[in-house]
N, C-alpha and C positions, 0 to 999 in steps of 0.2 A: 504494500500500500504506500503511495506517495505522500509527501508532506501536504500537498494541496488537498488530497482526499481526506486526510485527518482533520485539517482545518475546516473543510466543508462539512464534514460530519459533526464536528463540534458545534458549528454555527447552527446546523439544522436541529440538533437536540436542544440547544438553548432557546431557539425560536419556538419549537414545539412545546417545550416545557412551559414557556411563558403563556402560550395560547391555552394550555390545559389548566394552568393555575387560575387564569382569568375567567374562562367560560365553563369549565367543569362538565363538558359534554362527553358522554361515554363512547367507546369504540363500537362501531357497527359492523356486522358481518360483511357487508359489501365493501367496507374499507379494508378488511383483512384480505378479501379476495383480490382487490386491486393491488395491495402490497405484495401478495404472492406472485401475481403476474409480473410485477416490476422486478422481483428478485429472480424469476425465471429468465427474464431478458438480460438483466445485469450480469447474472452468473453464467450465462451461456458461453461456451468456448468452441470456436471453429477448429475442429480436428483436421479435417481435410475438405476437399471441394464439396463432397456430398454428405458430410456428417458434422452436426453441431450438437455437442453435449451440453446438458443443462442440469442444474441441481434437482434432486428428487427427495431430499429430506429437509423439512422446514420446521423450525421451532418458533412459534408466535408468542412473544412475551407481552403481557399486559399487566395493568395495575391490579391490586387486590380487589377493588370495587368492580372493575370491568370483568375480572376473572369470575367473581361470584355470579355476576349477571349472565355471562356467556355460558357458564357451566350448567345453567338450567336447561340448556338444549341437550345435555348429555353428550353421547358420542355422535349424534346426528350432525352437529355443526362440523366436526372434524371430517366426517364422511363426505359431507357436501363440499367442503373445501378441497379435499383430495380430487373430487370431480372437476373443480375449477382448474386445478393444476393439470390434470390429464387433458382437458379440453384445450387449454392455452398451448400446452406443449405440442399437441397434434396440429393445432392451427398454424403454429410457427415452424413446424417440422423439426422440433427438437427431439433428440434421443436421450433417454434416461437410462442410467446404469442399472436401475432396479425399480421396483414398484414405488410410486410416490407415497409419501407419508407426511402428515401435518399434525403437529402436536401443539396444544395451547397450554402455556405455563404462566403462572403468576410470578411477577417480578416486583418485590416490595419497593424497589427503587424507582419504579415508574409512576408517573402521575396519571390520574384518571383522564382518559381521552387520548393517551399516547400508546402506540404499539411499536414494537420492534420485531423484525423478522431475521432470524439467522438461517441462512441457506447453506447446504452442503451436499456433497455427493456420497452416496453409500453404494459400494460395489456389491455385485451379486444379488441374489434374490432375497426377499424379505420373508422371515419366518412368521407364519400366521397362527394366531392363537384363538381359541373359541372363547366367547363371552356372552353373557346375558345382560341386556340393559333393562333395568327395572326402576321405574320412577326417576329416570334421569341419572341413575347410578349404574356403572358398568362393573359386573362381577365376572372375573376371569374363571373359566371352568378348568378344573384339573382333569388329568387323565383318569378315567374310572367313572365313578358315580357321584353326582351332585344331587342332594335331596332339597326340595323346595316345599315350603308350607308355612303354616302359622305357628308351629311348635318351636320352642326355644332351642331344640336340639337339631334344627334344620341347618343346612349349609347356607341357604339363602332364606331369610325369614320374611314373610309377607305380613303386613299390617292390613289384613283384609278378612272381614268376617265370613266372606264367601269361600275362603280357602280352608281346607282341612289341615289338621296338624301336620301330617305328612301327605302332601297332596300329589306331588309329581317328582319324578327323578329324571335327570338328564344324563345319558351315558355318552362318554367321548372316548374313542379308542385310539386317538392320535390322528385319525384321518376323517372320521365321519361321526355325526351326532345323531342321537336317538332320544326322543321324549317318550316317557311311559307314565300313564296315569296310575296312581297307587290305590285305586279303588276309592277315590274321593267321593264325598257326598254329592257335590254339585257338578262334578265332572270338569274336564279341561277341553278347550276348543282351539282349533286352528281355522281361520277364515270362517268363523261362525259354526263350524261343524265339530261335534264332539268326537273324541278319539280315545282309544285305549293305548295305542302305540303309533308313533309317526316319526319318519326320518326328518331331520332338520337340514335346511339349506340356509345360506346367508339371507337375512331379511325376514325369515319366518317369525310370525307373531303368535305367541301362545297366550290365550286369555284364561285367567283363573279368577273367578269372581268378577271384581271390577278392575283387576290389575292386568296389565299387558306386559309380557316379557318378550323382548326382541332378541332373537339369536343372531350373533354376528361373528365374523372372523376379522380380527383386528391385527395390525402389524405389531410384532414384538419390537420393543425399543431397547434391545440389549447390544446392538451392534455399535461399534465406534464409527463416527462419521468423520470423513476426511473433508476439510474445507475445499470448496470448489476452487480450482486453480484458474485465476484470471488476473492478470496484472492490473494493479490500481483499481480493483473492484471493491466496493464497500460491502461486507457481508451482512450488514444490518441496515434497516431503514426505519427511521422514526417518522410516523405519519400523524398529523393532527386530524381530528374528525372533520367531516365536511361541514358540520354545523359551526365548528370553530372558525373554519376558513371563511364561511359566509358572514359570520359576525365580525370578523376582522375587516372585511370589506365594507360592511354596513352595520355599525354598532347598534342602530335603532331596530334592526331586524329582530333582535332577541325579545324586545318588549312587545313588538307587533305580533310575533309568533307565540308569545306566552312561554318562551323557553322550550319549545318542542324540540325533540331530537331529530337528527337528519332522517329523511324519508328514504324508502327504497327507490332504486332507479326506475325510471319510467319504462314502459314496455317498448318504447321506440329507441331507448338509449342503448349504451354498450353494457348490457346486463351480462353477468357471469353465466347466464343460462340456467339459473335455478328458479324454481317457482317463486313468484313474488311474495307469497305469504310467508315463505321461509325467512325472508330478510326483514320482515316487520315484526313488531311485538316483543323485541328483546328489551 
């Protein structure tokens, strides 16, 4: 990294920090998507005439308040952001060394409304691990049997009166998942249909009482990431929210808008390609 890049990054962080302290606007998912696309472009390296490598591992760092708010989306937000990376890489004809991975982390040193993205390249394939997402929390499944129910002795405990004490078990053999109802009182459902035993595929939603459990395969984060090699490229980007930038141009906008947070992109704009409802309501 050159001296000018270090100076530029320092100035960028100072300006963004000042915006955040003044306006206190939270980070929005669409801003994370924009920052990811920027890091893909900045971190891309032309290897030869027909090959351009780009980062495939991204760590998005946000403040504690933003992290708490974004975590209400559970694993869905990270999954959708991985889709943004895939789509942008395909559009720009970038090649990735492995499956893309996006992780959101809390950084206590960051101010509300500021995000930073660390981009890197991870060689080889990504190890995928099974997980169940319940009420916004992701539970990693071990090899063997995981028991789910209302009882205190269950591996995943449900706060749902419609669940039996030992309601369901999920079996994972290292390659495939199977859900088996344990003779529960109210039964278990997939796509509205009761079942006794059913194979699980990524995205399968099991309903127990009023609780939904989503089966997922998520990338393991045990590999060491090598920084993307690009001369004078900044590995991180600090981005003020759109609302902050609007207020900086027109300070009266905040009082007219009643302090509303930034809206999702319009259907005619450069949307990341995700359903508009996803970007609202955080």
